[in-house]
N, C-alpha and C positions, 0 to 999 in steps of 0.2 A: 669416386665410389665411396659408398657410405658403409662403415664397417663399425659395429657396435658391440661386439664380442672377440676378445683375442686372449691366447694364453702365452705367457712369456716365463722365462726363469730368471730370477734375480740372485745375485750373490754379492752380500757385502764383503768389504776388504778385511783381511786377516791382519791381526795386530803384529807389530814388528817384535823380533825377538830380542830379549835382553842382551846386554854385552857383558862378556867376560873380559876385564881388562884390569891391569894394576897400574898404579901410578909410578911413574919413573921419572925422576928429576935428579939433577946433578945436587949432590950433598944433601940430598934427601933419602935415608935409608928406609928400608920397609914402608914404602909409601902407602902400601894397603889396597884393596881393590876399589876401582872408580868407574865400573861398567855402568853405562846409562840405561834407562829404560826404553823398551821399544814404543813407537808411536801407534796410536789407534788406527784401526783400519776404517776405511770410508764407509759411511752409512748410505743406504739406498732410501732416497727421498723422493715422494710424489709430490707434484704440485698442479694445481688446476690452472688451466690456461685458456682465457675466454676467446683467444683467437684460433683454438682448435674445435673441430666439430665431428670429428672421426677418429676411430682407432686404426686407421690404415696403416700407418707406419709401422705398427706393431705386427703386421702381417709378414712384413719382410726382415726385421730384426728380432729374434727370438730370445736373445740372451744379453743381459746387462751385468757387468761386473764392475764393482767399485775397486779402487786402488788399494793395495796393502800399505799398512804403516811402515814407516822406516824403522831400521833396528837400531837399537842403541848404540852409543859411541863411547869413547874413551873419555876421561875427563868429567865424568857423571852427566855427559851431554845425553838427553833424550833424542829419540828419533822423531821427526816430523809426524804429526797426525796426517793421514790421508785425506784429502778434500772428498765431501759428499758427492754421490753420483745424483744428479738431479734428473728426474723422468717426469716430462710434462705430459699431461693426459687432458682430455676436454673436461669441462666443467659439468659435474654430475656423474663421474665414473667411479664405480664401486671396485675396490681391490679385494678379491677373496683368495683364500688359500683353495688350491686346485683339488687337492685331494680330499679335504674335510669340507669345503665349502664355506669354511669359517670366513666372517667378514672381518677383513683387517682395517679397511679404511673407506670412508665416503668423501670424496673429493667435490664436495659442494660450496665450498668457501675458497678464499684464497690462502688459508693457511696450509703450509707444507706439513706433510706426514712421513714420519721416519716409520718404514715398513719392515726393513731389515736393517739390524744394527752391526755395526762393525766390531771386530774382535779387539779385546782389550790387549795392549802393549804389555809384553813380558817385562819382569823385572830384571834388572842388571844384578851382577854378583854383588853390588854395594850392599844389596838388602840382606844377604845371606852371612855377612860377617858377624861373628859373635866372639865371646872372649876364648872359646876353645876351638873356634874354627875361623882362623884369622886369614886364610888364604883359600876362599871359595873359588873352586875352577868351573863353576856351573852357573849358570842363569836360567831364568825362566822364560819359555818360549812363548811367543804371542799366541792368544786365543784365537781360533777360527770365527771368521764372520758368518752370520746366518746366510743360508741358502734354502730357498724355496721355489716352487713353481706357483704362480699366482693367475688367476683368470681376471682380466679387466672386462668390465660390463658397464656400458653407458646407457645412464637412464636420464634422459633429458629433463633439465629444470624447466618447467612450464606450469602456470597456474591453471590454465584450462585446456582440456584434451578433447579434440573433435573426433567422435566415434559413430560409425554407421556403415551401411553397406557401401560399396564402391559405386561411383557415379551418381551420387545423392546431392551433390553440391558443397560437399566440405572444402575443397580447395578453392572453389569460387568464393565461398564465405570468406575463407582467410585472406583472399587477394583483395576483397573489396573493404576489409576492416582494418588491413595492415598494409606495409610496404612490401611484404613477402610476395614472392611470384612463383607459386608453385605450378607445375605443368597442368594445363586444364585442355581437355579434349572429352568428346563424345563417346568415351568406350571405357570399359572397366578396368580398374588397376592402371589409371594413368599416373598416380602418385605411388611410386615404388620405395620411397624412404620417407621417414618423418620430416616435416618441415615447420620451422618456428617463425612466428611473427609477432612483432610487438604491437599492441592495440592501445590507441590513445583514446581515452574517455573524454578528459578535459584537462586543463591545466593542473600539472602535478599528479595526474592519475593515469598509470598504465598497468597493463599486465600482459604476460606472454600466453599465447595460444599455440597449440601444436596441432597440426595436421596429421593424423596417424592413418597410414593406408588402410584401406578398407577391409571389413571382414566380411566373410560369408558363411553361411550355415556349413557346419563340419568343420570350421577352423580349428576346433579342438584336436580333431584328428588329422590336421596338417593340411586340409583342403585350401587351396588358394595361396595365400601368404601365410596361413596358419596364424600362430599367436606370436609370428617374429618380431612384431614390432610393438606389442601391447606392453612391454616393459617400460616404455617411454610414457605412459599415462599413469604409471604406478604412483608417482609422486605428484600428480595434478591434484589439485584442490577441488576441482569441479570438473564434471564431464558435460560437455554439450552434445546431446544425441540428435544427431541430424537424420531425419526421416523424409523420404519422398512421398508427400501427401497425394502427388497427382496420379500416381498409379500408371504413369506413362511407359514403364517397363513391364506391366502386367502382374506386378506384386502388389499384396495388400499390405498397406502401411503399418496396420495392427500386428499382422505377423512378422514384418520385418523388425518392429520394435521389440518383441517378444524374442525373437531369434538372436538379435544383437545382445540383448542382456543375458540370455542364456550363454552364449559364447563368453561374454566378460566373466560371468559366474565359474565357467568351466576353467578359465585361466586363474582367477583370483576372487574368491567371494568378497573380500573386502574391496576389491576394486569395483565389483557389481553394486555393492551397498553405499558407495560413495554419492555424495549430492549430485543430483543429476537435473539438468534442464533440456526440455525437448523443443528442438527446433523443426518446424514442418517447413521443408523446402519446396521450391517449385510451385509456389502458391499462384504464381501468374498463370500456371497452366493447369490448376486445379479448379473443380466447381466449389461453390459456398457449401454445398451439401458434404462434399468430401473433406473439406476443411473442418466443419462444424462436427462431423461424425468423429473424426480422429481428436480434436479438442476434448469432446465428451469423454472418450477413452482414457486419454492422458491425465485429464484432471481427476477422472475417477480413480487413478493409480495415485494420487495425491502429489502430483508433480506439475511444474509450471510449464505452459505451452505458448510458443510464440510461432505465428505463422511469418515466413520470411520468403523473399525472392533475392537470390544474389544477382540476378540479371538487371532487376529494376530497383533494387535496394529497398523494396517493401519491408518493412518491419525489423530491418536490421539494425538502425539505431536503438529501438525498444529493447530489442535482444541484448545488444552490448550493454546498456544500461542496466538491465537486470542481471546480466552476469557480474557487472561491477559491484552492484549492491549486495549480491549473495556472497563474493568473495570478500567483502569487508567483514563480513560474519564468520568466516571461516579461519581456523589456524594456518600459519604460514606453511610453506612448502616443505613437505615431509623431508628430514634427515635421518639416516640410518645411524645407529650407535654401533660402534664396532663390537663383535662379539667378545666376551671375556677369554683370556688366555687360558686353557684347560690346565688345571693343577694335576701334575702328575703324580699317580698315586703308586707309592713303592709297595708292590705286592711282596709276600714273604718269599716268592720264588725269585725276583730280581733283586730282592734285598741281599740273598746270599750270593749274588753272582759277583764275587770279588776275590781275589787272591792276594796273600801276604806272604813275602819271603824276605829273609835278611841278607844283605850284602854289605860286607865291611861295617857291620854295626849299624846300618841304616835299615828301618823297616820300611819295606817299599810296597804299597797299597795299589794293586791294579784293578780299576773297575771302570768300564767305558760309561756307564750311567752317571759318574759323578763329573764329567765333563761340563754339562750344563749347570751343575752347583757350582763348581768352581767359578764358572764365568760369573756369578753373581757375587763373588766374595770379594771384599775389600779388606786387606789384611789389617788397614789402619782404622778400620771402623769396629768398635766393640759389637754391635748388634749384628753385623755381617758374620763375624766370627763365632757368635752365639748359635747363629742359624746353621753354620756349617757343623759346629760340634753337635747340634741336635740331629742332623741328618746322619752323622757318623755313629750317634749312639742308637738311634732308631733302626739303622740298618744292621747293626750288629758288628760294625768295624771294631769300634772301641773294645767291645767284649773279646774279640778274636786277638786282637793286640795284647790284652792283658794276659790271655789264655798262653800266649807265646812268650810271656815273661818281660814285656816292655817295663823300663823303669823311668821315673821321672828324670827328663834331661836328654833321654835318648831321642835321637832324630828319625822323624817318620816322614816320608815322601809318598806323596798323592799326586800321580801325574806330573812329577817335576815341581810340585809345591812342597816345599819342605817346611816343617816347623818342629819345635822342641816339644816333646810330650811333657804334658803337666797334668798330674792328677787331681 
């Protein structure tokens, strides 16, 4: 069963919690805190696998969750980082955020891509010891891993796409020029799924050709197979438009040509404007007048025309050489660049969505929108701390603290992240 679209939910692992522990050893008094840090949660990593050709497995398993990081331990021992969860998909799969449609990854190479990152491990109480707070009985919890619903969309990697009405000879042509064996029969919609074949031109020169299930008039409105499989020619560098010039089914080849191009434009105008070579099929059943008339029309459109017959191999070699020459002039197969991560705008409304109260001399700031901000902060990195300070200033947190009388050296806690206030 060929499946080229699937929706799944992925969840990266949470970071392990930091440890609250104190050093205990005979003859060592007041050993101090020695709680270790939690381990990092596992990432969700997508990898393209050339042995896969369908997204069928994702129809049955819908949720993928990476392991959580281990919590910290005593004696300053950090918890183990969780292993990454590897998800294998067919080459050419796009990973999109289900809600927004934002492209997260294009798996067109063997390079692994991290789509959801595991949460950072929390700090142990070792980090919170100060000259005035020598027995910190708290640690930082691990941050949650990223969780999102994604859509997987397979777009085959092929150099050439065969387009045209059903039963015009696309499958026959592919079977003649490659080792692919698509189903061939004398009725419409014999091919129900895309089929790939490697075409060998000569020593060291090959290209990949895709037979796309036939379009018919009205596909834009869902007639026949609709546009269900046209996504698989979106990457193709060149379209070979196969048209039955014999008229054996009572259709006009000129009208067939115009109809298919209209349907391509209805799906994607860029796809319709892609370089195209026209192959007039079933020429062994057509008269010279029919071939000549259609040739004149096609060349009048500024396109190359090659009369062929899959049954007798007439003109097939000339067509393949022409396709190879044209491909040599075209850029490589298209790869999609992931969309940039949207920058969250802190509006005046959500800037003021925080509360501050004082407990035992500690100023506790509560604000849910600061969770992703803290996830980016590395307390040992100066620029990271400057970024956090800038967010607190712009959001009005610092101003509110000063209104409440915070003094230099006072402790401020934001979502269990504690620091000494410095003016």
